[in-house]
N, C-alpha and C positions, 0 to 999 in steps of 0.2 A: 508681447503684451501680457501683463500679469494682473490677476485679481486675487486679493487675499482678504476674506472676511475675518475681522478680528472679534466679531460678535454678531448676533442677529442672524446666524445661519440656520441652525436647527432649533431655533428658539425665536420667540417674539419678544425682543428686548435687546438693548445694548448694540443696536445696529451700528456698524462701523466697518468700512471697506477701504483697503489700500489698493490703489490702481497705478500701475506703471504703464504709460502709453506715450508713444512718440518720444521715448527717452526721458520722460519727466515723471515725477512721483506726486500723486494726488491722493488726498483722503476725501472720501464721500461719507458724510455724516459721522457723528461720534455721540452715541446715545448711552444710556445706562439701563440697568435692570432695576425697576422700581421696587422698593421695599424688599430687596434681596441682600443677604450678607455679603455677596460678592458683586457689587453693582457695575463695575467697570469692564469694558472689553479688554482684550489682551493688548494693552498699549505698548508693552515691552517690545513687541515685534516691529514697531516703527523704527527703532534704532537699527535692528538687523536689516531693515528695508532700505536704510540709508537716509532716513529723515523724510520730510515732506516739503513740497514747495508751495502748495496751495490746498485750501479746504473748500469743498463745495457742499452745500446743505440742501437737502431735498425739501424738508418741511420742519415745522416747529416742535412736533411732539417730543416729549422728553426722552423716549426710547431711541430718538434719532439725534438729539442735541444736548442731552444732560451732561455729557463728558467733554463738550467743547472747551470749557474753561481750563480743564486739566490739560488738554492737548495744547491749548494756546500758551499755557505757562511754559511748556517745554519747547514750543516752536513759535515764539512771539512775533517773528517777522513774516510768517506765512499769511498771505491775504485770505480772507474768508468771504466767499461769494454766496449771497442768498437774496431772495426776493424781498421787497419792502414789507410785504405782509408777514413773511416769516420772521424778519428782524423784529417787527413790532410785537409779535406773539412771544418770541423767545425772551424779549425784555420782561414781559409780564411773568413768564414761567420762572425766569431766574430770580426775580424779586421774591416770588413765593418760595422757591427752593432755599434762598438765603434765610428766610424767616424760619422755615422748617429745620434747617441745619443748626441755626442758632438755638432753637428750642431743644433739639436733641443734645446739643453740647451742654446746655445748662442743666438738663435733667439726667442725662446718661453719660456725659463727658465723651460723647461720640464726636470725633474730630470731623469738621466739615471738609468737603472735597475742595472748596474754593471760597474766596471772600469777595466782598463787594468791589474792592479795588481791581481784582483780577477780571471781574465781569465788565467793569467800565473800560479796562484796557482792551478786552476782547472786542468791544463795539467800535473802538478806534480802528480796528483792522478790517471791519466788515465793509464790503462793497455791494451796492445794490444792483441787482439784475432783474429786469422786468420779465414777466411771463412771456415766453415766445422769443426772447432775445438771445442772441449768440454773442459770447464774449471770447476774444482772442487771448490766449494765455501764452506766456513764455515767448513773446515776440512773434506769435502766430504759429508756433509749432503745434499747438493743440487748440481746437475750438470747442467750447462748451455751450450747448444750447439748453435752456431751461424750458422744457416742454410742459404745458399745463397738465396737472395730474388729477384734477378733481380733489377728492378727499377732504381737505380743509382749505381755509384761506391761505393763499401764497404757495401751496404745495406744487412741487415741480418734479418731473423726471429729468435726469441728466443725460444728455446725448453728448458723447465725446468723439471727436474726429481729429486724428493727427495728420500732420502734413505728410507723414510717411505711409499713409493708407490704413493704419490701424483705426478701428472704431468700436465703440461699445455703447450700450444703453443700460442705465441703472435706474430702476423704476422708483425707488423709495416706496411709499404707500400710494396706491392708486384706487380710484373709484370711477367706474364707467357710467354708473347710474346717476342721473342728475339729482341733486338735492335742492332744498329750498335756499340754502346759503350759497352753494357753488355749483356750477355746471359739471356734468360728467366729463371725464377725460376723453379726448378724441385721439385717434392715432397720430403719431408724430408727423406723418405725411401731411396733416392738415396745416402744419407750421412750416415744415421743410420738405418739399416734395421729393428731394433727392436723398433723404436720409434712409439708409439701409445698413444697420449695424451688423458687424460680424458676430458680436457676442451680446446677448441680452441677459442681464441679471434682474430677475423679477421676484417680487414678493409672492408668497403663497399662503398667506394667513388663512384663507378660506379655500385652499386648493382641493379639499376633499368634500366640497358641498356646493349646492346651488342656492342662491337667495330666494326667499319668497317675494311675491310681487310687492314692490315698495308702496304703491298707493293703497293696497289692501291692508298692509301692516300699519300704515299711518291711520287709516280709518278705524281699524280694530283697536288701536291704542287710545284714540280720543274717545271712542264710544265707551270703552271699559273704564277709563279714568272718570268720565262724566257719570257713569252708573254708580261707581263707588262713592263719589262725592254726593250724588243725589240721595244715597242711602245713609248719609251722615258720616261716612268714613273719610279717610284722607289717604293720599297716594304719595309714596316716595319714589322718585325716579333718579337713581344714581346715574350721573352722566359725566363723561369726560368734559372738563371745563373748556377745552379747545375743540370746537366742531360739533360734538354731539349735543351739548347743552343748548347751543344756538338753534340746532335743528328742532329739538323738542319744544323750545319756546315758540318758534314760528309755527310749528304744527298745531299747537294748542291755540295760538292767537288766530290763525287762519280759520280754524274750525269755529271759534267763537264769533269772529267777524262775519262769517257766512251763515250764522244762525244754525249750524249743524249741531251744536251743543249749547246748553245754557251756560252763561258766564259764571266763573267761580274764582276764588283767590288762587294765585300762583306765586309761591315764595321761591326766591332764588338765593342760594347760599354758596359760599366758596369764592374762588376767583372768577366765577362765571361773568360777573358784571364787567370786570376789567377787560375780559376777552371780548365781550359784546361791544365795548367801546372801541376796541381795536378794529373789529369788523366794520363798524360804522365809519371809521376813518379811511377805509379802503374800498369804496363802493365799486370802483371800476375793475376789481378783481373778483367780483361776486356775480351771482346769477342775475339775469336781466330784471326780474320782478323786484327783488330786494334792492338792487341798485337804484331803480327808479324811486322806490319808496324812501330810500335814504336821501337821495338828492332833493326830492320834493318835500319830505316831511321830517327828516332827521332820524333819530334812533328808532329802529323797528322792533326792538326787544322789550322796551319798557314804556310805560305811559300810554297816552292815547294813540300813539302811532302803532302800538302793538295790537290792541283790541279795545275799542272804546268802552265796551261794557265790562271788561275784565279789570282785575286789580293785580297787576304784576308788581310785586314788592321785593326789594332787595333787603336781605338780612345782613346787617353790617357789624353787629357787636355780639359778644358772647351772651349778654343779657337777653338780647332779642332772640338769639338762637335757643336759649334755655326756655324762654317764655313760649316760643312756638312749639318746641318739642313737648312740653308739659301740657300745652293746651289741647283742646279737642275740636278746634275749628275745622270744619270740612274744607278740603282744598287739596292742592297738589304742591309738593315740594320738589324742586329740581336742584340737586346739589352734587358737587364733586366730593370724593373721587368716584369714577365710573365703575370700579370693581369693589366698592365698599372696603377698600384696604386702608382707609384713613380719611381724614378730612371730615367735613360736616355730614356727609352722607352716612358715614359709619355711626356718628353721634345720633342722628335721627333714627337710624335703623334700630337702635337699642330700645326705642320707645314704640316704633311702629310694629315691630314683630309681635308685641304683646296685645295688639288690637285686632280682634277677630273680624271687625267690619272694615279694616284698612288693608292696604296692599303695598307691596314693593314690586315694581316692574323694571326688569332688566332690558336694556335696549342696545347693548354693544358687546364687544369681545370681552371675554372673561378669562384671565390667565388660569392655568391648571391649579395653582395654589391659592387663588384669590378667594376671599369670603363670598364674592358674587357667584363664582362657579359652585361653591359648596351649597349656597342657598338654592340654586337651580336644581342641584342634585337631590336635595331633600324635599323638594316641592311636592313630589308625587308620593311621599311616604304617608301611609295611613295610620301608623302607630305613632301616637304623640311622643313616645320615648325616642323615636328616631328623628323627630323634627327639632333638632338642637343645632344651633349655629354658633361658631366661635367668632366673636367680634372683639378685637383688641385684647386677646388673651382670655376673655371671659365667655363661658358657654351660656347662651340665652335660648329659651324655648321659643319656637316660631309657631304662632297661631294665625298670623295674617295670611292673606292671599299672596301668591307669588306668580308672576307671569313673565314671559319672554317675548320680545317683539324684535323683529329683524329690521333694524334701521342702520345696518352696517355701512360704513364709509370705505370699505375695502371691496375690491373686485372678487367675484366668485370664480370657481373653476372654469365655467364656460366662457366668462368674459376674458379671463387671462389667456385661455386657449385662442380666442378670437384675436387678441392683441398679437400673440406670437405669429398667427397666420398672416397678419398684416405686415409685420416686420421681417419675417422670413430670415431669421438669423442662422448662421452656421452652427452655433452652439448656444444653449440656453442653460443658465445657472439659476437654480431655485433656492431661495433663501427666505428668511422671515416666516418660518412655518414650524409648527409643532404638532405632535399627536397624529402623525401619519399624513398630514396635509401635503407635504412635499412629495412623498412617495405616490400618493394618489394622483397628484397633478402630473408627475412624470409619466405615469402609466397612460394618462389621457393624452398627453402631448405626443407620445411615441406610438400610440395605437395606429397601426397601419402605416407608420412612417419610420421604417427601420434606419433610414439615413439620418434622422434627426438625433442629435446628441444632447443629452441633458446631464447636468452635474448636480449632485446634492452634497455640497461640501460641509465639513464641520468647521467650527471656529479655528482659525489658524492654518487651514489648508491653503496651499499656494497653487493656483490654477494658472497654467501658462498656455497661451494661444499664439499660433503663428498665422498671420493674416495672408490670405492668398493675394491680396492687393498690395502688400507692404512693399515699399521701395526705400532704397537707402537714402538717408537724409545727409545733407552736407555737414561736414564737421563743424563743431562749434568754434567760434573765435575764442581764443584763450582769454580768460578773465582779465589778465594784465593788459591786454591791448584794447579792451572795450572802453569807449569814451562814454561816460555817464551823461545822459541828457535827461533833465527832469521833465515831468509832464507839462509844467508851466511854460517850458521853453519851446514846446512844439506848437506850430500854428493850429488854431482850433477852427472847426467849421463855423460858418455864420448861421446860427439858429434863427429862424423867424421869430419875431417878437409879437406878431399879431396873427390871429387865426386866418384872417382874410388873405394873408400872403400865401396860403396853401391852396387857394382856389385855382391858381394856374397849374397846379400839379395834376389836377383831374384831367386836363386836356392832354398832358404828356402821357398819362397812363392809358387813356382811351386810344391815343395814337399808337402806342406800343402794342396793345392787346386787341385793338378793335373795339368800337364803342359798345356793341352788344356783349362781347365777351368780358370786357372790363367791368361792366355794370352787373354781371352775374357772378363775378369772382369775389372771394374774400382775401384780404391781404393782412399779413402780420405787420406789427408796428415797425419791425426791422426792415421789411420790404418797402414800406412807404417812406421811411427815413432814407433808405438807399436811393429811391427814386429822386428824392429831394437833393441828396448829396451829388448824384450824378449830373444834375442840372446846375450845380454850383461849382465854383472854383475849387472848393474843398474836396469835392468828389474827384476832380481831376488829379488831386494830390494823393488820393487813396486813403483819406482819413475816414475814420468811423466816429461814432458818437460814444462818449463815455456815459456812465450811469446817470450823472446829473443832467447831461444833455438829453438823454432818452426821456427822463422824467419831464423835463421842460417841453420836449417835442410832443409827448403824449398829452400833456395838459392842453396844448394848443389843438391837437387833433381831435380831442373829445368835445370841443366846443362846436356848436351848430354852424358857426360862421366859417368853419374850415372847409366845408364841402364834403366831409366824410361823416359816416355814422358807424356806431358799434354794431357788430353782428348780433342779431337777436338772441342766438343760442350760445355764442362763443364770444364773450366780451373782450377777449384778447385779440380778436380779429376785427378788421375794418372793411367797410364797403363804401362805394361812391354814393353820396347822397343824391336823392332825386332832385330835379330842377325846382320843383315846388317847395321842397324843404330849404333849398339854398335861398330862394326868393323870400321865404318867410323869415329866415335867420337874418337876412340883410336889413330887415325893418328895424328901426331903433327900438330898443327895449323900453318898456314903460318906466317912467321916472320913479314909480314906487318900488321897483325891484331893488331894494337896498336893505340889508347888506348884499353885496354882490354874490352871485353864484360862485362856488368854490374855485372852479377853474379860471374864471374871469379874475377872481381875487388873486390867485396865484400868479397870473400874468402880470398884475400890478407889482407884486413882490419882485418878480424877475426883472421888470422894467426899472424899478428903483434900486434893486440890489442885484445887478446882473451877475450870473455865474462866471462870466468871462473875466470880470474884474474883481469881484468880492470873493476872493479865494478863501478867506477865513470863515465864511458861512458854508459849513460842510453838510448841513442837512436842514430840510424844511419839513415841518409837521403841521397838519391842519386838523382841528377838531371841529367837524362840520356843524353838529347840532348847537354847539356853543359859539360858533363863528369866531374861533380863536386860532391864531397862528402861533406855533412854538418854533422859534428859530434857534438853531444850534451853531453858535460861534466857537472858534477855538478859545477865545478869551472874552467871555460875555461882558464883563465890566468895561473892558476897553471898547468893545463894540457899541455898548450903550452910549458912550460918550462920542465915539467917532461917527456913528450913524444915527444920532439922535434925530436929526431933521428928517432923514429918510424913513425912520420907524414911525414917526408921528404922521408923515404923509401917507404911509401905507394904511394906517388906521383911518385916516381922514377920507381917503379915496375909496376904500373897500367896505368900511363899516365893521371890519373885523378887529377884535382885540389882538394886540401883539405882545407876546411874552417871550423873553429870552430864557433858554435853558440855563440855570445858574451854574452848571458844572463846567469847569474848564476842561479842555481836551487834554488828557494826560499825555498822549503821544506828542502833541504840539509843545507842551511844557518841556518835555525831555529834549525835543529838537532845539528849542531856544537855548537851553542849558549847554548842549553840545556846541552849538554855533558860537555862543559868546565865549565859552571856555577856549575854543580853538583860536578865536581872534585875540585872546589874552595870552596865548602861548601856554595854555594848560591842557591837560588830557584828563578826562573823567575816567577814573579807575574803579569807582564803586557808585552804584545808583545810576541815575537819580531816582529817589523814592518820593512819592507824592503823599502829602499829609493834608487831607481835605479840611479837617476840623480847624487847623491853624492856618490854612492857606499858605503852606510852606512847601518848598522843594528842597530836599537835602541830598548832598552828593559829596563825594571825596574826589579830589583831583591831585595831579602831580605836574611839575613843570616839565615842559618839553623843549623850551627855548631859554637861552641865557638872556637876561635882561637886567639893566641897571635900575629899573623901576622898582620901588619898594613893593614887596609882595602884598603887604597889608593894604596899601593904597590900590593896587591892581585889583584885588578881590573886592574892595569896597566899590570901585567903579563898575566892576562886573555885576555886582548885586544891584546897584542902582539902575543899570541898563536893563537888567532882567525885570525889575519892578515896572519900569516904564513900558516894556513890551508886553507884559502879561498881567499887571496889577497884582501879582503874587510876590511873596518874599522868597529869597534864596538863602539857604544856610549851607555854605561851602566850606569844607574842611580840607586843609592841605597838610601833609605830613610835616611835623614840626610844630603843630599846635595852632597855626593861624586859622581862625574861624571868622567868617564874615558875619557882621552884625545884621540880624534880620531887619527888614524894612519896618519903619514905624507903623503901628496899626492904623487902619482907616478910621477917621474921626467923624463924629456927628456933632456939628457945631464946633466951637472953639475949645480945644483942650479936652474933649470927651473921647476916651479910648473905647473901642469896641471890646465887649466881653467875648470870650470863646463861645461859639454858638450854643453848645449844650449847657454851658453855665448860664447863658442868657435865658434859655428855656426854663431852667430850674428857678431862676430869679423871677421870671414872669409868673410861674405857677404859685410860688410862695407869696408874692405881693398881691395877686388877685384873690388868692384864697382868704386873705385877711378881710376882704370886703364881700366874701361869699360869691365870687364870680369865678367860673372855671371855663376856659375855652375848650371847645371840642377838638380843635386841632391847631397846631402851631407849625407853620411851614416857612422854610426859607425860600424866598422868591426873588426873581430878577426883574426889575422894571427898567424903564427907559432912563431913569435917574440913578440906577445902581441897585444893590441888593437891599432887601427889607424883609421883615418878619410879618407874615400875614396871620392874623388871629381869626379863627372861625367861632362864632357864637351861635346860639339858637336863631337869632336874627341879627342883622347889622344894627338895628335900632337898640338892641340890648347893649351892644358894644359902645355905641355912641353915648349912652347914658353916662359912661365912665370915661369920657374922652379926656377930662382933666387928669385923671389918675394915669391913663395910658401915656399922656404927654410927659408927665413927670417920670414915669417908668422908663420911657425910651431914652431920656437923658441919663438915667442911671446906668443903663446897659450899653449905650452907644449904638443902638440899632433903631432904625425907623420902624414904627409899628403901624400897620395898616389893618383895617377891618375888612374881612371878606364880605362883599356886598350880597352874597347869595345866602338865603336862609337854609338851615339844616332841616330838611323835610321830615326825617324820622323823629327828630327831637320835638318839632312843632306838634306833630301828630300825637306823640307820647304825652306831652303836657296836656293837650286837649282830652285825650283818653283818660288820664289820671283824674282830671277835674270832673269829667262826666261820671266816672266810677265813684268818686268820693261823694258826689251829690246824689247818687242813686239813679241818675238818668239812664245809665247803661243797662240797668236791670229792668227798666220799664219800657224802654224803646230800643229797637234794634238799630245799631249804627251801621249804615250801609257803606260808608267810606268817607274819605277826606279829599278836598281839592284846594290847591293853593292859587291865590290870585295876587301875583307880585305887583300888578299895577295899582292895587289899593291896599297892599300889605294886610291881606286878610286870609284866614284859614276858614273854609266852610265845611261844616259837618252835615252829612246827608243821612237822614233817618228813614226808616221804613214807614213811619207814620208821623204825623205832625205832633210835636210835643205839646202837651196840654198846658193849661194855665198854672198847674202846680209846679211847673219847672221855673226856678228862679233864674231866668236868663240874664238879668242884669248883673247878679253876683258872679255867675260863670264868666261873663264877658269881661267884667272888671278884673277878676283874678287872672284871667288869661292875658289881658293887656299888661298887668303888672309883671307877669313872669316871662313874657316874650316880646312885648312892645308892639305886637300885632293885634288886629281885631279878630273877633270870633263870631262867625255867622252860623246860626243854627237853622 
């Protein structure tokens, strides 16, 4: 067994580890060094290693995932395994990274590491693994268990067990202390009682220190922030967008809702809001309290569900950011990045450092070279000449307060030592540590334990281990004699379709363990599923559940009618429900509970679009607060036609909106090209390449069979078949100059061709500018009747005023134009604020806030005192109505 760290060994960054176990080659994580001239780990070693067969991802942070697209480019066939939460967060991070790389290329001609097409291709290779689930790799040669790691949403430690007896545990980043967002990591024995790894590779970020009491640090933070705000200052909290920012928001919201501090404005900037939305979509991987809050009330980070008295505001535009930075309104700003190394936090810091009554509070790990670390270092300086900070290449004097609070999401030295005691490995490898952290932790682990072996490798070091339990594996069947069987051809287990079908499972579990013991135990999702399979014909055939089936099974298990409940402290574990709870769940739900609860709604989706038969539906997403499903089909336009009735019925039965992800699955497009080419006696020798803008697939082919059929006719038939199967066009070149004619463009009405999408966007802007109308956003969407362009205005009413113009415009561009029914919150408030300022009302009366009332299309302005008779309310309301189409209540 071999472990080779390619990065993230004697540093915190670019974590990437090669593992050879059970005769197979695996990569665990592939991160980058953020804002460093040499960002990538030493990926050249992969070739010397003999390539990789699979990639396992511990969690979403960029220092563990930033290089994944680069690795995927070199090894596109390697499957990538990650939890659903990790996948969703990585999607947000990659979109942000693409924007940053685009900006750097435009300004500095810095070449990007990857592009959008590569990222989309990467997601086609991702496979979901639930926390606590074990997946069998390479035909069962290696089992990988994703143990919950705490830290952030979806974070896992990887336990590897080979059929030949070799075993390893790779921690990723871990946090044993419970946070408000996620529970603390528990020892792997909580999930797999038999897991005892030979080798443990563990992070050591805080290997040379012990954390302060978490509750005390939270209290100290909120009290100090409140004090600064009460004195008229403002506080900047630079926070990592994934994990830390959500913690800080919940800490502030909890303190306000409990009346521990007076409410004040909290502004959120960077990609924090997108990440908050992802957290809201995965409640069952979060801590119990926040899970209940999400299920019952929706998004816990913004609006009334955060803190009724507080004003949690998202900053969405550069103008809003500039206005906030230059203003002096007391409050708190939570912004990424967490080390002040870029992003909005660095921008705000340039203003805050000059304010003697304001403060910057650091709450997380700071790299040795980061501005955040430099700020902490100069905080104690008494000479003003020494209090100078370099931000984005410019030196700025620091006169504001500076503070540090320990809200770390990493285990400290004592917690790591406790974990090692639980696992009792033969060897321990310490990585992900700098500044003496690994050395200090090694001393702690070996103190009085001379038999314990620890390793402190450098990047590129190859560690080889011989297992005492290793046994010789049977020789592999030569590849030439293996009969390929697709997953679809294998019999699949019969998954229950109704949660009440699981009630009988309780009796079988009580019979196995004894009634008292069964009711006191906690079970993993995998254990419960195995009990179900053992009682079914599928269990007798030795079948397990795939990722999609696990998701379906969990959705049923989390419903009260199933007879199971989530463990109060560990939401990835399940307990038998009490008899009273089962009796209560059996009662019919009140008729007014509509839209359906998320899991009940997902059960309807599964019933109408069952996984066993609708193979082209490869992913389901649910946005709970908006009660909207996003369904991912290989070919969405085709699915919109084929499943039109089912999609309408889902919306009707659940009360949820149904939206199809407009992007075709690139891997599936390529497979159709290969299949049709083979049927036509052609071999693809170059490509296929995907062109999203024109909805074309291009490839070069050569003949492999002699045929009397005219080549041009053959290619034309192939292209026609491709369009029928995918709704895309195929441009196929064959040596000799034959080129298939692209399929005709989709039409709107008789004889109206669609413009290329970006050309259509430009035409929309030009035409609407002539009438003084500008949409805030133009989005390509997929509906049940096909693709359309959605235009977002300050309100839907403003768009409807120009319906005749839009109808004429959609005929010109060949695209259906629809108006976003949701108002633009910030724009509405800005119009009201501008009108109040122009009329002088803002200078005489304190505006306490705004509230939207969609049921009556009204924006209400709340004042500190009742505006007097001198305020011309009628003129204000008339002008607001003219500019927005909504009413204004003062």
